[in-house]
C-alpha positions as CSV (number, residue, x, y, z in Angstrom):
1,M,77.1,9.6,107.4
2,D,75.4,7.5,110.3
3,L,71.5,8.0,110.9
4,I,69.3,7.4,113.6
5,A,65.7,8.4,113.2
6,L,64.3,10.0,115.6
7,T,60.4,7.9,116.7
8,P,57.8,9.9,115.4
9,L,54.4,10.9,117.7
10,D,52.0,9.0,119.0
11,S,48.7,9.7,118.8
12,G,48.5,11.0,122.4
13,A,51.2,13.9,121.2
14,I,49.5,14.4,117.9
15,N,46.2,15.2,119.9
16,S,48.1,17.5,121.7
17,F,48.9,19.6,119.3
18,V,45.6,19.3,117.4
19,A,44.1,20.9,121.2
20,V,46.4,23.1,121.0
21,L,45.6,24.7,117.4
22,L,42.1,24.1,118.1
23,G,42.1,26.3,121.2
24,L,44.3,29.4,119.5
25,L,41.6,28.8,116.6
26,A,38.7,29.2,119.4
27,L,40.3,32.3,120.7
28,T,41.0,34.4,118.1
29,I,37.6,33.3,116.2
30,F,36.2,34.2,120.1
31,I,38.3,37.8,120.2
32,F,37.3,38.6,116.2
33,V,33.7,38.3,117.6
34,K,33.9,40.2,120.8
35,P,33.4,44.0,120.2
36,I,36.3,45.4,120.4
37,P,38.3,48.0,118.3
38,S,39.7,46.9,114.7
39,N,43.3,47.3,115.7
40,A,43.4,45.3,118.5
41,K,41.7,42.5,116.5
42,Y,44.4,42.9,113.5
43,L,47.1,42.6,116.4
44,T,45.2,39.4,117.8
45,L,45.2,38.1,114.4
46,G,49.2,38.7,113.8
47,I,49.7,37.1,117.3
48,M,47.9,33.6,117.1
49,L,48.2,33.4,112.3
50,P,52.5,33.1,113.5
51,L,51.7,31.5,116.5
52,M,49.6,28.7,114.8
53,A,51.5,28.1,112.2
54,L,55.1,27.7,114.5
55,F,52.5,24.9,116.5
56,V,52.0,23.0,112.5
57,F,55.2,23.8,111.6
58,I,56.6,21.8,115.1
59,L,54.2,19.2,114.5
60,Y,55.2,18.7,110.7
61,Q,58.9,18.6,111.8
62,S,58.6,16.2,114.2
63,F,57.8,13.1,112.1
64,S,61.3,13.6,110.4
65,S,63.6,14.1,113.3
66,T,67.0,12.8,113.3
67,V,70.2,12.0,114.9
68,S,73.2,12.2,112.2
69,W,77.7,12.1,112.5
70,D,80.6,12.1,110.4
71,N,83.7,12.1,111.6
72,K,83.8,15.8,112.5
73,Q,80.5,16.8,113.7
74,L,77.6,15.8,115.2
75,Q,74.2,17.1,114.0
76,V,70.5,16.9,115.9
77,N,68.1,17.5,113.6
78,I,64.3,18.3,115.6
79,P,62.3,21.0,115.3
80,L,63.5,24.8,116.5
81,Y,66.4,23.4,118.1
82,S,68.4,21.6,115.5
83,N,72.1,21.7,117.2
84,T,75.9,20.9,115.3
85,I,77.9,19.8,117.6
86,D,81.6,19.3,117.4
87,I,82.6,15.4,117.1
88,N,85.0,15.6,120.0
89,Q,82.8,16.4,122.8
90,V,80.2,13.4,121.8
91,D,81.2,10.5,124.3
92,F,80.1,7.2,122.2
93,A,81.5,5.2,124.2
94,Q,79.2,6.2,127.1
95,A,75.8,5.8,125.4
96,R,72.8,4.1,127.0
97,V,69.5,3.3,127.0
98,V,67.7,4.4,129.3
99,N,63.9,4.6,130.9
100,L,62.7,7.9,132.1
101,I,60.1,6.7,134.5
102,K,62.6,3.3,135.9
103,E,65.3,6.4,136.4
104,P,63.9,8.6,137.9
105,E,67.7,10.8,137.8
106,Y,67.3,11.4,134.2
107,A,63.5,12.5,134.4
108,T,63.0,16.3,133.4
109,K,62.7,18.6,136.3
110,W,62.6,21.6,134.8
111,R,61.8,23.4,131.1
112,T,64.2,25.8,130.5
113,N,63.8,26.0,126.6
114,G,61.1,24.3,125.2
115,L,58.0,22.7,124.5
116,G,56.3,19.5,126.9
117,L,53.0,18.5,125.9
118,P,51.7,14.9,127.1
119,G,53.4,13.2,124.7
120,Y,55.8,15.3,123.8
121,S,59.1,17.0,125.5
122,L,61.2,19.3,123.2
123,G,64.0,21.8,123.8
124,W,66.4,22.4,126.9
125,F,65.9,20.8,129.8
126,S,67.1,20.5,133.3
127,L,67.0,16.9,134.8
128,N,66.6,15.6,138.2
129,N,70.2,15.0,138.7
130,G,71.5,18.7,137.3
131,V,72.6,17.9,134.3
132,K,71.3,19.9,131.1
133,A,69.4,18.2,128.7
134,L,68.8,18.7,124.8
135,L,65.1,16.4,124.7
136,S,63.6,15.3,122.2
137,V,60.9,12.8,123.8
138,T,58.3,10.8,122.5
139,E,58.6,8.0,124.5
140,P,60.0,7.7,127.7
141,K,61.0,4.1,127.9
142,E,63.5,3.6,125.3
143,V,65.5,6.8,125.0
144,I,69.0,7.3,124.4
145,L,70.9,8.9,126.5
146,L,74.2,10.4,124.8
147,P,76.8,12.9,126.5
148,I,78.5,15.5,124.7
149,S,80.0,17.0,127.7
150,Q,80.2,17.2,131.5
151,D,77.1,18.8,132.1
152,R,75.0,18.4,128.9
153,V,73.5,15.0,127.9
154,I,71.0,14.9,124.4
155,L,67.8,12.2,125.6
156,V,66.2,11.3,122.0
157,S,63.3,8.8,121.8
158,V,64.3,5.9,118.9
159,S,62.2,3.4,117.4
160,D,64.9,0.5,118.3
161,A,67.0,1.4,120.7
162,D,69.1,-2.0,120.6
163,E,70.1,-1.2,116.7
164,A,71.0,2.5,117.7
165,L,73.0,1.9,120.8
166,A,75.3,-0.8,118.5
167,K,75.8,2.4,115.6
168,L,76.8,4.8,118.6
169,H,79.2,2.4,120.1
170,A,80.6,1.8,117.0
171,S,81.4,5.1,116.2
172,A,83.1,5.1,119.8
173,M,85.6,3.0,118.3
174,T,86.3,4.7,115.1
175,K,86.6,7.9,116.6
176,E,90.4,9.4,115.7
177,P,91.8,10.5,119.6
178,I,91.4,13.8,120.2
179,D,95.0,16.0,119.2
């Protein structure tokens, strides 16, 4: 099984998560201090605690994100959007490194389902070129683009883009032809 570790969050993205969590905590405290019915207070607690737990889970899982594959399937292990794709849908030969700043056609246009914080884009996005993309991007300058169909790609930030690209291209050589 081949494995590529994704780039962990940098300090800016971690600070974004901390700011969101502190904001949710401050809002929860504000609502509990405010004179409102106790049912509303407990409803707020019932919404805010799972929401804070979700952000902590995403933060924790983002440090162990990977893309792995064998001869049957490709697994994208990212928080909330982990996905298993049949290996025959993946075009390893067309994988390449893109710079989302210098190549604006691959930059995100719309977030269709996901999380967009300063320093971290996670989930499904529509790109400027009309393609749908599953993203886990922490550093927009070295992003691996891996096509999975005509109109869908995976965009992930990796620590060593050249090594990751070499692994992906090596898998293109050994991939069995589709029957």
